[in-house]
BAZAFI-891750 format. One record per residue (C-alpha): residue in three letters; x, y, z. Coordinates in steps of 0.5 Angstrom, whole numbers, padded with zeros to 4 digits, always signed. Example, Ala and Ser with C-alpha at 12.3 -4.5 7.8 and 13.67 -1.06 7.14 Angstrom:
2
ala+0025-0009+0016
ser+0027-0002+0014
//
This chain:
195
met+0040+0032-0008
asp+0036+0027-0003
thr+0038+0019-0005
asp+0034+0016+0000
ser+0029+0012-0004
ser+0025+0010+0002
asn+0022+0017+0003
gly+0026+0017+0010
tyr+0024+0011+0012
glu+0031+0007+0012
glu+0033+0012+0017
ile+0028+0011+0022
ala+0027+0004+0020
arg+0029+0001+0027
arg+0024+0006+0031
phe+0019+0004+0026
ile+0019-0003+0027
glu+0019-0002+0035
val+0013+0003+0034
arg+0009+0000+0029
gly+0012-0006+0026
arg+0010-0011+0031
asn+0003-0010+0032
val-0001-0015+0029
asn-0008-0011+0030
gly-0004-0004+0028
ile-0007+0001+0023
gly-0011-0002+0017
ala-0011-0009+0020
ala-0019-0010+0021
thr-0020-0006+0015
val-0016-0010+0011
arg-0019-0017+0014
lys-0026-0015+0012
trp-0024-0012+0005
ser-0020-0019+0004
glu-0026-0023+0005
ala-0029-0021-0002
leu-0023-0023-0005
pro-0023-0030-0009
gln-0020-0036-0006
gln-0012-0037-0006
ala-0012-0030-0009
ser-0005-0026-0011
val-0004-0019-0007
leu+0001-0014-0008
asp+0003-0010-0002
leu+0006-0004-0004
gly+0010-0001+0002
cys+0010-0007+0005
gly+0014-0005+0011
thr+0015-0011+0016
gly+0009-0014+0013
ile+0005-0013+0020
pro+0000-0012+0020
ile-0003-0012+0013
ser+0001-0018+0010
gly+0000-0022+0016
val-0008-0021+0015
leu-0008-0023+0008
val-0003-0029+0009
asp-0008-0031+0015
arg-0013-0032+0010
gly-0009-0036+0005
ile-0008-0031+0000
ala-0001-0031-0004
val+0002-0024-0002
tyr+0008-0021-0005
gly+0011-0015-0002
ile+0015-0009-0005
asp+0018-0004+0000
ala+0024+0001-0002
ser+0027+0001+0005
pro+0032-0005+0006
ala+0032-0005+0013
leu+0024-0006+0013
leu+0024-0011+0007
ala+0029-0015+0011
ala+0024-0015+0017
phe+0019-0017+0012
arg+0023-0023+0010
glu+0025-0025+0017
asn+0017-0025+0019
phe+0015-0028+0012
pro+0021-0032+0009
thr+0017-0036+0004
leu+0014-0030+0001
pro+0016-0026-0005
ala+0019-0019-0004
ala+0023-0014-0007
cys+0027-0008-0005
glu+0025-0003-0010
arg+0021+0004-0010
val+0014+0003-0013
glu+0015+0008-0018
glu+0021+0004-0021
ser+0018-0003-0020
thr+0016-0008-0025
phe+0011-0011-0020
phe+0014-0018-0021
gly+0013-0018-0028
arg+0006-0020-0027
arg-0002-0019-0025
phe-0005-0019-0019
asp-0012-0020-0016
ala-0011-0014-0012
ile-0006-0009-0009
val-0006-0006-0003
ala-0002+0001-0001
ile-0004+0003+0006
gly+0000+0009+0009
leu+0004+0010+0002
val+0001+0014-0003
phe+0001+0020+0000
leu+0009+0020+0001
leu+0010+0020-0006
ser+0010+0026-0011
glu+0003+0028-0014
glu+0006+0026-0021
ser+0008+0019-0018
gln+0001+0018-0014
glu-0002+0019-0021
ala+0003+0014-0024
leu+0002+0009-0019
ile-0006+0009-0020
arg-0005+0008-0027
lys+0001+0003-0026
ala-0004-0001-0021
ala-0009-0002-0026
asp-0004-0005-0031
his-0002-0010-0026
leu-0009-0012-0024
leu-0013-0018-0027
ser-0020-0016-0030
gly-0024-0015-0024
gly-0018-0014-0019
arg-0019-0009-0013
leu-0014-0004-0011
leu-0015-0001-0004
phe-0011+0005-0001
thr-0011+0010+0004
ala-0010+0018+0003
pro-0014+0023+0007
ala-0020+0025+0004
ser-0018+0033+0004
glu-0013+0036+0000
val-0008+0037+0005
glu+0000+0037+0006
trp+0003+0036+0013
glu+0010+0033+0016
asp+0010+0026+0017
thr+0011+0025+0024
leu+0016+0019+0024
thr+0021+0022+0018
gly+0019+0030+0018
arg+0018+0029+0011
arg+0013+0032+0006
ser+0007+0028+0005
ala+0001+0030+0001
ser-0006+0028+0000
leu-0009+0030-0007
gly-0016+0030-0004
ala-0022+0025-0005
lys-0025+0029-0011
arg-0018+0028-0015
tyr-0017+0021-0013
arg-0024+0019-0016
thr-0022+0022-0022
leu-0015+0019-0023
leu-0019+0012-0021
ala-0024+0013-0026
asp-0019+0015-0032
ala-0015+0009-0030
gly-0021+0005-0031
phe-0023+0003-0024
ser-0030+0004-0021
leu-0030+0006-0014
leu-0034+0001-0010
ala-0033+0005-0003
glu-0029+0010+0001
tyr-0029+0009+0009
thr-0025+0011+0015
asp-0023+0007+0020
ala-0022+0008+0028
gly-0016+0011+0027
asp-0018+0016+0022
asn-0015+0013+0016
his-0019+0014+0010
tyr-0019+0008+0005
tyr-0021+0008-0003
asp-0023+0001-0005
ala-0024+0001-0013
val-0025-0005-0018
lys-0022-0005-0025
ala-0027-0006-0030
//
């Protein structure tokens, strides 16, 4: 039985930090920066699968947003706390997290959703809806096609449910899909608002 709750990221944390964990202009930075412009002043945002916090949490903090981080890898969360010592952070699986027992103006999950099982992906979208304020935004990444692949860093299975299924899950959870877009790195984003 696999007891690694970080989907293999704890084992490769050092390499992840070296390859991706210090690049302030890394995957998602420009997209999240633009997306965050629509958030209210002093918004609260939960960064799911926050890793080191760079670049996503850093982009949000630079805009004056109150960021909360959750990651299942102790090593990655330690790097997050080193980078952002004043931000609330929890080392836990998103599936089991209480999300700090609060609601947020927005939730981001960049590079996380497709690491989870199909059941966990479905549950996470519903859980996000429960922890967003009315009018709250959800931004996550997953390929538009229904596809499975081996994660390049961990060698573990990743799976996208596909855009059609994500659209249905979002609608069923009470979200309106505002937009879908793909960045220069071919990452596909779902931007939804809680009705």
